N, CA, C and O of each residue as an XYZ file, in Angstrom:
560
protein
N       0.842     -1.171      0.000
C       0.000      0.000      0.000
C       0.887      1.234      0.000
O       1.985      1.238      0.557
N       0.384      2.275     -0.636
C       1.103      3.539     -0.634
C       0.152      4.649     -0.204
O      -1.055      4.579     -0.432
N       0.715      5.659      0.414
C      -0.074      6.814      0.811
C      -0.072      7.842     -0.298
O       0.950      8.067     -0.946
N      -1.207      8.459     -0.515
C      -1.360      9.449     -1.581
C      -2.102     10.644     -1.025
O      -3.068     10.491     -0.278
N      -1.653     11.837     -1.389
C      -2.409     13.034     -1.059
C      -3.106     13.472     -2.324
O      -2.465     13.758     -3.335
N      -4.422     13.522     -2.263
C      -5.209     13.935     -3.418
C      -5.686     15.365     -3.205
O      -5.778     15.850     -2.078
N      -5.984     16.018     -4.310
C      -6.483     17.393     -4.244
C      -7.712     17.487     -5.117
O      -7.767     16.894     -6.195
N      -8.713     18.242     -4.645
C      -9.962     18.310     -5.392
C      -9.935     19.291     -6.553
O     -10.789     19.214     -7.436
N      -8.979     20.208     -6.573
C      -8.889     21.144     -7.695
C      -7.488     21.734     -7.744
O      -6.776     21.742     -6.739
N      -7.097     22.223     -8.901
C      -5.751     22.782     -9.030
C      -5.668     24.257     -8.620
O      -4.795     24.978     -9.101
N      -6.547     24.705     -7.756
C      -6.547     26.101     -7.343
C      -5.683     26.297     -6.110
O      -5.208     25.338     -5.503
N      -5.492     27.537     -5.761
C      -4.683     27.861     -4.590
C      -5.345     27.389     -3.297
O      -4.653     27.035     -2.342
N      -6.683     27.382     -3.256
C      -7.414     27.012     -2.047
C      -7.957     25.586     -2.149
O      -9.107     25.335     -1.788
N      -7.173     24.690     -2.618
C      -7.630     23.319     -2.813
C      -7.680     22.550     -1.486
O      -6.966     22.862     -0.533
N      -8.535     21.550     -1.463
C      -8.672     20.687     -0.303
C      -7.778     19.468     -0.515
O      -7.842     18.814     -1.556
N      -6.951     19.171      0.474
C      -6.091     17.998      0.393
C      -6.707     16.871      1.201
O      -7.300     17.102      2.255
N      -6.564     15.655      0.704
C      -7.074     14.485      1.402
C      -6.029     13.384      1.294
O      -5.547     13.083      0.202
N      -5.684     12.788      2.421
C      -4.727     11.689      2.436
C      -5.497     10.386      2.362
O      -6.477     10.199      3.083
N      -5.069      9.498      1.510
C      -5.717      8.196      1.391
C      -4.655      7.134      1.145
O      -3.500      7.455      0.866
N      -5.041      5.897      1.246
C      -4.130      4.777      1.024
C      -4.681      3.954     -0.132
O      -5.877      3.667     -0.193
N      -3.797      3.580     -1.042
C      -4.194      2.812     -2.219
C      -3.286      1.594     -2.338
O      -2.070      1.693     -2.174
N      -3.884      0.459     -2.623
C      -3.081     -0.743     -2.905
C      -2.394     -0.557     -4.259
O      -3.012     -0.097     -5.219
N      -1.160     -0.905     -4.322
C      -0.405     -0.758     -5.566
C      -1.065     -1.559     -6.686
O      -1.052     -1.130     -7.840
N      -1.639     -2.712     -6.363
C      -2.275     -3.552     -7.389
C      -3.537     -2.907     -7.965
O      -4.021     -3.347     -9.008
N      -4.077     -1.883     -7.315
C      -5.273     -1.199     -7.808
C      -4.951      0.006     -8.683
O      -5.865      0.678     -9.161
N      -3.689      0.286     -8.897
C      -3.304      1.432     -9.715
C      -3.215      0.991    -11.178
O      -2.454      0.086    -11.520
N      -4.006      1.647    -12.037
C      -3.988      1.336    -13.462
C      -2.923      2.143    -14.198
O      -2.235      1.626    -15.078
N      -2.797      3.407    -13.831
C      -1.817      4.270    -14.486
C      -1.431      5.395    -13.539
O      -2.131      5.693    -12.572
N      -0.317      5.998    -13.842
C       0.187      7.111    -13.046
C       0.408      8.293    -13.971
O       0.971      8.152    -15.057
N      -0.036      9.443    -13.535
C       0.160     10.667    -14.300
C       0.966     11.632    -13.437
O       0.558     11.956    -12.322
N       2.080     12.081    -13.933
C       2.916     13.017    -13.198
C       2.438     14.429    -13.503
O       2.371     14.843    -14.661
N       2.110     15.157    -12.447
C       1.635     16.520    -12.596
C       2.775     17.500    -12.321
O       3.750     17.161    -11.649
N       2.646     18.677    -12.831
C       3.647     19.715    -12.613
C       3.265     20.539    -11.383
O       3.189     21.765    -11.449
N       3.029     19.869    -10.282
C       2.643     20.541     -9.049
C       3.620     20.164     -7.946
O       4.297     19.138     -8.013
N       3.677     20.997     -6.953
C       4.575     20.754     -5.835
C       4.145     19.517     -5.065
O       2.951     19.292     -4.869
N       5.089     18.730     -4.636
C       4.815     17.562     -3.822
C       5.099     17.820     -2.359
O       5.206     16.884     -1.568
N       5.224     19.091     -1.995
C       5.559     19.458     -0.625
C       4.414     19.143      0.333
O       3.253     19.436      0.047
N       4.751     18.549      1.461
C       3.780     18.281      2.514
C       4.163     19.154      3.700
O       5.273     19.052      4.222
N       3.254     19.999      4.118
C       3.536     20.904      5.234
C       3.644     20.129      6.543
O       3.199     18.985      6.636
N       4.227     20.749      7.533
C       4.325     20.122      8.857
C       2.933     19.879      9.438
O       2.700     18.864     10.095
N       2.005     20.812      9.195
C       0.629     20.639      9.678
C      -0.022     19.422      9.026
O      -0.709     18.649      9.693
N       0.199     19.251      7.700
C      -0.345     18.079      6.999
C       0.280     16.795      7.532
O      -0.417     15.797      7.714
N       1.587     16.811      7.783
C       2.268     15.630      8.322
C       1.678     15.249      9.672
O       1.446     14.071      9.944
N       1.436     16.245     10.515
C       0.869     16.002     11.839
C      -0.542     15.419     11.731
O      -0.900     14.495     12.461
N      -1.336     15.973     10.809
C      -2.706     15.490     10.617
C      -2.702     14.045     10.108
O      -3.506     13.229     10.559
N      -1.813     13.727      9.182
C      -1.703     12.360      8.654
C      -1.319     11.398      9.770
O      -1.897     10.318      9.891
N      -0.360     11.784     10.574
C       0.093     10.942     11.676
C      -1.035     10.688     12.677
O      -1.225      9.557     13.125
N      -1.777     11.728     13.025
C      -2.900     11.579     13.961
C      -3.984     10.677     13.379
O      -4.585      9.877     14.096
N      -4.228     10.809     12.087
C      -5.245      9.987     11.433
C      -4.831      8.522     11.421
O      -5.660      7.643     11.660
N      -3.563      8.249     11.147
C      -3.071      6.869     11.149
C      -3.227      6.264     12.541
O      -3.632      5.110     12.673
N      -2.911      7.033     13.573
C      -3.027      6.529     14.939
C      -4.480      6.268     15.304
O      -4.785      5.244     15.916
N      -5.381      7.172     14.941
C      -6.779      7.029     15.357
C      -7.567      6.047     14.502
O      -8.418      5.332     15.031
N      -7.309      5.988     13.183
C      -8.114      5.138     12.295
C      -7.414      3.865     11.866
O      -8.075      2.906     11.467
N      -6.111      3.832     11.938
C      -5.379      2.712     11.376
C      -5.134      2.968      9.903
O      -5.972      3.563      9.224
N      -4.024      2.536      9.419
C      -3.612      2.815      8.043
C      -4.591      2.296      7.005
O      -4.804      2.940      5.978
N      -5.197      1.126      7.263
C      -6.079      0.499      6.273
C      -7.330      1.313      5.970
O      -7.903      1.176      4.889
N      -7.763      2.152      6.897
C      -9.055      2.813      6.759
C      -8.958      4.316      6.522
O      -9.967      5.019      6.573
N      -7.763      4.805      6.266
C      -7.600      6.234      5.984
C      -8.298      6.557      4.673
O      -8.233      5.790      3.713
N      -8.954      7.683      4.648
C      -9.653      8.105      3.437
C     -11.135      7.834      3.495
O     -11.898      8.377      2.696
N     -11.558      6.998      4.434
C     -12.976      6.729      4.613
C     -13.503      7.592      5.759
O     -12.768      7.914      6.693
N     -14.762      7.957      5.680
C     -15.365      8.790      6.716
C     -15.643      7.965      7.969
O     -16.056      6.809      7.884
N     -15.415      8.567      9.116
C     -15.736      7.887     10.365
C     -17.180      8.189     10.754
O     -17.746      9.216     10.381
N     -17.751      7.273     11.507
C     -19.119      7.416     11.991
C     -19.168      6.993     13.449
O     -18.259      6.333     13.952
N     -20.230      7.377     14.107
C     -20.471      6.910     15.469
C     -21.048      5.508     15.363
O     -22.098      5.301     14.754
N     -20.355      4.549     15.959
C     -20.745      3.143     15.917
C     -21.032      2.702     17.352
O     -20.218      2.928     18.248
N     -22.176      2.078     17.568
C     -22.522      1.587     18.900
C     -22.688      0.068     18.823
O     -23.480     -0.445     18.032
N     -21.928     -0.637     19.656
C     -21.909     -2.100     19.659
C     -22.203     -2.602     21.069
O     -21.654     -2.093     22.046
N     -23.075     -3.606     21.165
C     -23.325     -4.283     22.444
C     -22.555     -5.596     22.431
O     -22.688     -6.394     21.504
N     -21.747     -5.814     23.467
C     -20.937     -7.019     23.556
C     -21.413     -7.916     24.696
O     -21.772     -7.435     25.771
N     -21.411     -9.212     24.448
C     -21.663    -10.179     25.514
C     -20.399    -10.257     26.364
O     -19.369     -9.699     25.986
N     -20.461    -10.944     27.512
C     -19.221    -11.126     28.287
C     -18.100    -11.775     27.461
O     -16.932    -11.410     27.591
N     -18.469    -12.733     26.620
C     -17.458    -13.351     25.740
C     -16.972    -12.345     24.696
O     -15.796    -12.353     24.332
N     -17.861    -11.483     24.214
C     -17.484    -10.445     23.263
C     -16.496     -9.457     23.866
O     -15.577     -8.996     23.189
N     -16.685     -9.135     25.133
C     -15.743     -8.241     25.824
C     -14.372     -8.903     25.910
O     -13.350     -8.243     25.717
N     -14.345    -10.191     26.196
C     -13.069    -10.924     26.222
C     -12.403    -10.884     24.846
O     -11.198    -10.655     24.737
N     -13.196    -11.109     23.800
C     -12.648    -11.070     22.440
C     -12.105     -9.684     22.110
O     -11.027     -9.553     21.529
N     -12.857     -8.652     22.485
C     -12.409     -7.277     22.215
C     -11.068     -7.009     22.898
O     -10.188     -6.380     22.311
N     -10.911     -7.475     24.115
C      -9.663     -7.256     24.842
C      -8.516     -8.119     24.317
O      -7.348     -7.775     24.494
N      -8.845     -9.233     23.674
C      -7.833    -10.170     23.204
C      -7.424     -9.954     21.742
O      -6.252    -10.124     21.408
N      -8.365     -9.584     20.865
C      -8.086     -9.491     19.425
C      -7.695     -8.053     19.085
O      -8.535     -7.153     19.101
N      -6.439     -7.850     18.786
C      -5.948     -6.501     18.520
C      -5.987     -6.088     17.066
O      -6.032     -4.894     16.770
N      -5.970     -7.046     16.143
C      -5.888     -6.714     14.719
C      -7.157     -6.008     14.251
O      -8.254     -6.551     14.383
N      -7.014     -4.822     13.716
C      -8.082     -3.958     13.203
C      -9.021     -3.431     14.294
O     -10.069     -2.863     13.985
N      -8.654     -3.616     15.560
C      -9.535     -3.194     16.656
C      -9.679     -1.675     16.704
O      -8.680     -0.960     16.788
N     -10.924     -1.174     16.652
C     -11.138      0.267     16.843
C     -11.063      0.591     18.332
O     -11.414     -0.236     19.173
N     -10.608      1.789     18.650
C     -10.574      2.216     20.051
C     -11.929      2.817     20.409
O     -12.492      3.604     19.649
N     -12.434      2.444     21.557
C     -13.745      2.982     21.936
C     -13.606      4.376     22.536
O     -12.613      4.701     23.187
N     -14.639      5.194     22.296
C     -14.700      6.550     22.834
C     -15.384      6.537     24.195
O     -15.070      7.330     25.082
N     -16.325      5.612     24.329
C     -17.128      5.559     25.547
C     -17.545      4.118     25.794
O     -17.779      3.348     24.863
N     -17.633      3.775     27.076
C     -18.102      2.434     27.440
C     -19.068      2.574     28.606
O     -18.765      3.216     29.611
N     -20.235      1.961     28.453
C     -21.221      1.932     29.517
C     -21.628      0.478     29.699
O     -22.504     -0.022     28.993
N     -20.991     -0.194     30.644
C     -21.175     -1.627     30.900
C     -20.833     -2.426     29.644
O     -19.659     -2.559     29.302
N     -21.855     -2.965     28.944
C     -21.593     -3.793     27.764
C     -21.846     -3.053     26.447
O     -21.826     -3.665     25.379
N     -22.084     -1.745     26.520
C     -22.322     -0.929     25.325
C     -21.078     -0.081     25.058
O     -20.659      0.719     25.895
N     -20.506     -0.274     23.881
C     -19.293      0.447     23.481
C     -19.626      1.392     22.341
O     -20.350      1.033     21.413
N     -19.090      2.604     22.418
C     -19.273      3.588     21.354
C     -17.920      3.870     20.722
O     -16.941      4.153     21.411
N     -17.884      3.787     19.399
C     -16.662      3.976     18.637
C     -16.833      5.111     17.637
O     -17.953      5.444     17.248
N     -15.734      5.693     17.231
C     -15.711      6.597     16.086
C     -14.731      5.979     15.110
O     -13.519      6.168     15.217
N     -15.275      5.236     14.154
C     -14.426      4.543     13.178
C     -15.202      4.414     11.880
O     -16.358      4.828     11.800
N     -14.578      3.849     10.876
C     -15.264      3.672      9.607
C     -16.181      2.443      9.691
O     -15.966      1.539     10.499
N     -17.188      2.438      8.847
C     -18.090      1.285      8.763
C     -17.286      0.041      8.392
O     -17.514     -1.033      8.948
N     -16.347      0.181      7.454
C     -15.529     -0.966      7.049
C     -14.766     -1.551      8.228
O     -14.748     -2.767      8.420
N     -14.132     -0.681      9.024
C     -13.373     -1.183     10.166
C     -14.285     -1.920     11.138
O     -13.942     -3.011     11.593
N     -15.432     -1.351     11.461
C     -16.363     -2.006     12.384
C     -16.846     -3.339     11.818
O     -16.914     -4.333     12.542
N     -17.181     -3.365     10.531
C     -17.676     -4.592      9.902
C     -16.590     -5.679      9.902
O     -16.853     -6.817     10.288
N     -15.372     -5.326      9.469
C     -14.293     -6.317      9.429
C     -13.957     -6.828     10.824
O     -13.734     -8.023     11.015
N     -13.922     -5.922     11.798
C     -13.510     -6.321     13.138
C     -14.594     -7.142     13.845
O     -14.310     -8.221     14.366
N     -15.829     -6.640     13.867
C     -16.856     -7.284     14.685
C     -17.531     -8.479     14.007
O     -18.226     -9.238     14.683
N     -17.352     -8.672     12.705
C     -17.932     -9.844     12.038
C     -17.460    -11.126     12.716
O     -18.257    -12.044     12.912
N     -16.202    -11.205     13.073
C     -15.648    -12.424     13.666
C     -16.185    -12.708     15.072
O     -15.962    -13.794     15.607
N     -16.887    -11.748     15.673
C     -17.435    -11.945     17.007
C     -18.725    -12.769     16.981
O     -19.144    -13.298     18.010
N     -19.353    -12.879     15.812
C     -20.590    -13.646     15.694
C     -21.652    -13.168     16.660
O     -21.968    -11.980     16.719
N     -22.207    -14.114     17.424
C     -23.304    -13.800     18.355
C     -22.850    -12.973     19.555
O     -23.682    -12.557     20.362
N     -21.564    -12.729     19.687
C     -21.045    -11.995     20.847
C     -20.957    -10.488     20.631
O     -20.491     -9.767     21.514
N     -21.399    -10.000     19.464
C     -21.430     -8.556     19.202
C     -22.676     -8.226     18.395
O     -22.988     -8.892     17.409
N     -23.377     -7.195     18.826
C     -24.569     -6.746     18.102
C     -24.409     -5.261     17.819
O     -24.219     -4.463     18.737
N     -24.486     -4.894     16.541
C     -24.429     -3.481     16.156
C     -25.777     -2.848     16.480
O     -26.811     -3.262     15.955
N     -25.757     -1.841     17.351
C     -26.986     -1.131     17.708
C     -27.215      0.057     16.785
O     -28.356      0.408     16.484
N     -26.130      0.672     16.340
C     -26.236      1.757     15.360
C     -24.883      1.966     14.704
O     -23.847      1.716     15.320
N     -24.883      2.416     13.476
C     -26.016      2.741     12.622
C     -26.696      1.463     12.106
O     -26.102      0.385     12.089
N     -27.939      1.617     11.693
C     -28.723      0.468     11.255
C     -28.109     -0.204     10.031
O     -28.176     -1.427      9.906
N     -27.507      0.577      9.119
C     -26.949     -0.063      7.916
C     -25.774     -0.982      8.262
O     -25.530     -1.949      7.539
N     -25.052     -0.713      9.328
C     -24.000     -1.640      9.769
C     -24.641     -2.917     10.310
O     -24.195     -4.017      9.985
N     -25.677     -2.780     11.129
C     -26.372     -3.958     11.654
C     -26.910     -4.815     10.509
O     -26.823     -6.042     10.554
N     -27.466     -4.168      9.484
C     -27.989     -4.900      8.330
C     -26.885     -5.639      7.584
O     -27.071     -6.783      7.169
N     -25.735     -4.985      7.413
C     -24.612     -5.615      6.713
C     -24.102     -6.831      7.480
O     -23.844     -7.877      6.885
N     -23.956     -6.699      8.795
C     -23.485     -7.824      9.602
C     -24.490     -8.970      9.595
O     -24.106    -10.136      9.496
N     -25.786     -8.639      9.701
C     -26.824     -9.663      9.683
C     -26.796    -10.423      8.344
O     -26.868    -11.652      8.321
N     -26.693     -9.690      7.251
C     -26.675    -10.324      5.934
C     -25.444    -11.220      5.768
O     -25.550    -12.328      5.242
N     -24.288    -10.747      6.210
C     -23.060    -11.542      6.086
C     -23.146    -12.813      6.923
O     -22.735    -13.879      6.464
N     -23.669    -12.720      8.136
C     -23.811    -13.908      8.983
C     -24.873    -14.859      8.422
O     -24.726    -16.078      8.517
N     -25.935    -14.309      7.844
C     -26.966    -15.157      7.254
C     -26.406    -15.940      6.069
O     -26.683    -17.131      5.922
N     -25.624    -15.277      5.230
C     -25.007    -15.969      4.086
C     -24.068    -17.076      4.556
O     -24.009    -18.150      3.959
N     -23.337    -16.799      5.634
C     -22.439    -17.828      6.175
C     -23.240    -19.015      6.706
O     -22.861    -20.166      6.493
N     -24.346    -18.738      7.394
C     -25.179    -19.821      7.942
C     -25.863    -20.611      6.818
O     -26.064    -21.819      6.938
N     -26.213    -19.932      5.743
C     -26.928    -20.607      4.640
C     -26.119    -21.730      3.996
O     -26.703    -22.686      3.487
N     -24.809    -21.638      4.007
C     -24.014    -22.692      3.361
C     -24.085    -24.017      4.139
O     -23.723    -25.064      3.604
N     -24.547    -23.975      5.393
C     -24.655    -25.189      6.198
C     -26.038    -25.814      6.144
O     -26.247    -26.904      6.675
N     -26.986    -25.136      5.506
C     -28.327    -25.703      5.387
C     -28.319    -26.837      4.370
O     -27.645    -26.760      3.343
N     -29.072    -27.885      4.668
C     -29.123    -29.055      3.785
C     -30.319    -28.949      2.877
O     -30.548    -29.834      2.053
């Protein structure tokens, strides 16, 4: 994967966005006659984003995610570190995260019945559909 800073327009007041792209997804490269300078403020923002979101999910919008965990789900959350989002708030078995939908879906799918997405509803629907498809392959 490589990090890329994209710009929405070639004007002086352009918006910069840092994203990560798999090298295998690049079809072509076009060299522009623009400065490749990254300011110290941009470097700091990129670093903070990597720490808070993880490198894999940079470039995607974060959302408020609410997950209810069973006691076994809490054990899994404390044990499984790969792709784990950091929670913003915890109230007993209800965890609130600020992460991307992709990160929440990839991380909590493996929890099965030990994690229930309370919000947003489209995440709950995605997890339900993925688990249903997995269960369907075992039906005779």
